[in-house]
C-alpha positions as CSV (number, residue, x, y, z in Angstrom):
1,L,-25.2,-30.4,2.4
2,L,-27.8,-32.7,1.0
3,L,-25.2,-34.8,-0.7
4,A,-23.1,-35.0,2.5
5,L,-26.2,-36.0,4.4
6,A,-27.0,-38.7,1.9
7,A,-23.4,-40.0,2.1
8,G,-23.6,-40.1,5.9
9,D,-20.0,-38.9,6.2
10,S,-19.7,-36.8,9.4
11,F,-16.6,-34.9,8.0
12,R,-18.5,-33.8,4.9
13,I,-21.6,-33.0,6.8
14,A,-19.6,-30.9,9.3
15,R,-17.8,-29.1,6.4
16,S,-21.1,-28.5,4.6
17,L,-22.8,-27.1,7.7
18,A,-19.8,-24.8,8.4
19,L,-19.9,-23.6,4.7
20,E,-23.6,-23.1,4.8
21,A,-23.1,-21.0,8.0
22,S,-20.5,-18.9,6.2
23,F,-22.9,-18.3,3.3
24,L,-25.7,-17.3,5.7
25,V,-23.3,-14.8,7.5
26,S,-22.2,-13.3,4.2
27,Q,-25.8,-12.4,3.4
28,G,-26.1,-10.4,6.7
29,G,-29.0,-9.8,9.1
30,R,-29.6,-11.0,12.6
31,R,-31.8,-13.9,11.6
32,R,-29.3,-15.3,9.2
33,C,-26.5,-14.9,11.9
34,R,-28.6,-16.9,14.3
35,R,-29.2,-19.6,11.8
36,A,-25.5,-19.6,10.9
37,A,-24.6,-20.0,14.6
38,E,-27.0,-22.9,14.9
39,A,-25.5,-24.6,11.8
40,V,-21.9,-24.0,13.0
41,D,-22.9,-25.4,16.4
42,M,-24.1,-28.6,14.7
43,A,-20.9,-28.7,12.7
44,D,-18.8,-28.2,15.8
45,Q,-20.5,-31.2,17.5
46,L,-19.8,-33.4,14.5
47,T,-16.1,-32.4,14.4
48,R,-15.7,-33.2,18.1
49,Q,-17.4,-36.6,17.7
50,G,-15.4,-37.5,14.6
51,A,-12.1,-35.8,15.4
52,H,-11.8,-34.0,12.1
53,P,-9.2,-31.3,12.7
54,S,-9.6,-29.8,9.2
55,A,-13.3,-29.4,9.7
56,R,-12.6,-28.0,13.2
57,G,-10.5,-25.3,11.6
58,L,-13.4,-24.4,9.3
59,V,-15.8,-24.3,12.3
60,L,-13.4,-21.8,14.0
61,L,-13.0,-19.8,10.8
62,T,-16.8,-19.6,10.5
63,R,-17.3,-18.7,14.1
64,G,-14.8,-15.9,13.4
65,M,-16.9,-14.7,10.5
66,I,-20.0,-14.6,12.7
67,A,-18.1,-12.6,15.3
68,Y,-16.7,-10.3,12.6
69,S,-20.1,-9.7,11.1
70,E,-21.5,-8.9,14.5
71,G,-18.7,-6.4,15.2
72,C,-17.1,-8.5,17.9
73,W,-13.6,-7.7,16.7
74,E,-11.6,-9.1,19.7
75,K,-13.5,-12.4,19.6
76,A,-13.1,-12.5,15.8
77,C,-9.3,-12.1,16.1
78,D,-9.1,-14.8,18.7
79,L,-11.2,-17.2,16.6
80,Y,-9.2,-16.5,13.4
81,D,-6.0,-17.1,15.3
82,Q,-7.3,-20.4,16.7
83,A,-8.4,-21.5,13.2
84,E,-5.0,-20.7,11.8
85,A,-3.3,-22.7,14.5
86,V,-5.6,-25.7,13.8
87,Y,-4.9,-25.5,10.1
88,R,-1.2,-25.2,10.6
89,E,-1.1,-28.2,13.0
90,H,-3.4,-30.5,11.1
91,G,-4.3,-29.2,7.7
92,L,-3.0,-30.1,4.3
93,G,-3.8,-28.0,1.3
94,V,-5.3,-25.3,3.4
95,A,-3.3,-22.3,2.3
96,F,-6.4,-20.4,1.3
97,E,-8.1,-21.0,4.6
98,I,-4.9,-19.8,6.5
99,N,-4.7,-16.7,4.3
100,L,-8.4,-16.0,4.9
101,A,-8.0,-16.3,8.7
102,R,-4.9,-14.0,8.6
103,I,-6.5,-11.3,6.4
104,Y,-9.7,-11.2,8.4
105,S,-7.8,-11.1,11.7
106,L,-5.9,-8.1,10.3
107,L,-9.1,-6.4,9.3
108,A,-10.6,-7.1,12.7
109,S,-7.5,-5.6,14.3
110,Y,-8.0,-2.5,12.1
111,F,-11.6,-2.2,13.3
112,R,-10.3,-2.5,16.9
113,G,-8.0,0.5,16.2
114,Q,-4.8,-1.5,16.6
115,M,-3.0,0.2,13.8
116,D,0.5,-0.7,15.1
117,T,-0.5,-4.4,15.0
118,V,-2.0,-4.0,11.5
119,A,1.2,-2.3,10.2
120,R,3.6,-4.7,11.8
121,R,1.7,-7.9,11.2
122,S,0.7,-7.1,7.6
123,A,4.3,-6.2,6.7
124,E,5.4,-9.6,8.0
125,L,2.6,-11.5,6.2
126,Y,3.2,-9.6,3.0
127,Q,6.9,-10.5,3.0
128,E,6.1,-14.1,3.8
129,A,3.5,-14.3,1.0
130,R,6.0,-12.8,-1.4
131,E,8.7,-15.3,-0.4
132,R,6.4,-18.3,-1.1
133,D,5.1,-16.7,-4.3
134,D,1.5,-16.7,-3.2
135,F,-0.1,-14.1,-5.5
136,L,-3.5,-13.8,-3.9
137,A,-2.1,-13.5,-0.3
138,T,0.5,-11.0,-1.5
139,M,-2.2,-8.8,-3.1
140,M,-4.8,-9.1,-0.4
141,V,-2.4,-8.5,2.5
142,G,-0.7,-5.8,0.5
143,L,-4.1,-4.0,0.4
144,V,-4.6,-4.4,4.1
145,K,-1.1,-3.2,4.7
146,L,-2.0,0.2,3.2
147,Y,-4.1,0.9,6.4
148,G,-0.9,1.1,8.3
149,R,0.7,3.5,5.9
150,L,-2.4,5.7,5.8
151,S,-2.6,5.7,9.7
152,A,1.0,6.9,9.7
153,D,-0.1,9.8,7.4
154,D,2.0,8.5,4.5
155,P,-0.1,8.9,1.4
156,E,2.9,8.8,-0.9
157,G,3.8,5.4,0.6
158,V,0.3,4.3,-0.1
159,R,0.6,5.4,-3.7
160,R,3.9,3.6,-4.1
161,E,2.6,0.4,-2.7
162,L,-0.6,0.6,-4.8
163,A,1.5,1.0,-7.9
164,E,3.5,-2.1,-6.9
165,I,0.3,-4.1,-6.4
166,V,-1.0,-3.0,-9.8
167,Q,2.4,-3.8,-11.4
168,H,2.1,-7.4,-10.2
169,C,-1.5,-7.8,-11.3
170,P,-2.1,-10.0,-14.3
171,A,-3.8,-8.4,-17.3
172,Q,-6.9,-10.5,-16.9
173,G,-8.8,-12.0,-14.1
174,V,-8.6,-10.8,-10.4
175,E,-11.4,-8.3,-10.9
176,L,-12.1,-8.2,-7.2
177,L,-8.5,-7.2,-6.6
178,R,-8.7,-4.5,-9.3
179,H,-11.9,-3.2,-7.7
180,N,-10.3,-2.9,-4.3
181,V,-7.3,-1.1,-5.8
182,A,-9.7,1.4,-7.5
183,I,-11.4,1.9,-4.2
184,W,-8.1,2.6,-2.5
185,Q,-7.1,5.0,-5.2
186,M,-10.4,6.9,-4.8
187,N,-10.1,6.9,-1.0
188,L,-6.5,8.2,-1.3
189,E,-7.7,11.1,-3.4
190,L,-10.3,11.9,-0.9
191,Y,-7.7,11.7,1.9
192,C,-5.3,14.1,0.2
């Protein structure tokens, strides 16, 4: 943020403020969420003044994170969908941001109890990620897709899909993914 301010580039300042807000939100707490909302408001003003659509997408994504962290699932879904639309229309090199918006929109739908939406949408996104050979999206959406299987009382389907995810995991790296797989395996054992 300090470097962006020194450069005086409104695009970089807006991005830095939005990223700062996302870091504040990830730390949790009401005070940090308020500070994050203030930072993202400033970023939003800059994106509107400078007409920076990519930064606008980041502002919407960050607003979605704030709503998500506050348990406002419907608002979070709406903001994530708006962010994805902005990125799709104006963004270049924003596959990660689109994936993030999609995954968190799925998780917010899960918390809203919309299991049919989670099952349908995650299956579509999983197939799409596989077709474009996007490893990270395939794995993360694949894990979210398991909620749909489990809500349909299909623990064997969950086991099969977990085995498929593990099969496609590289031997090294992706520790977070391995951690999430282990949590799913443990939860599945508790479920059964």
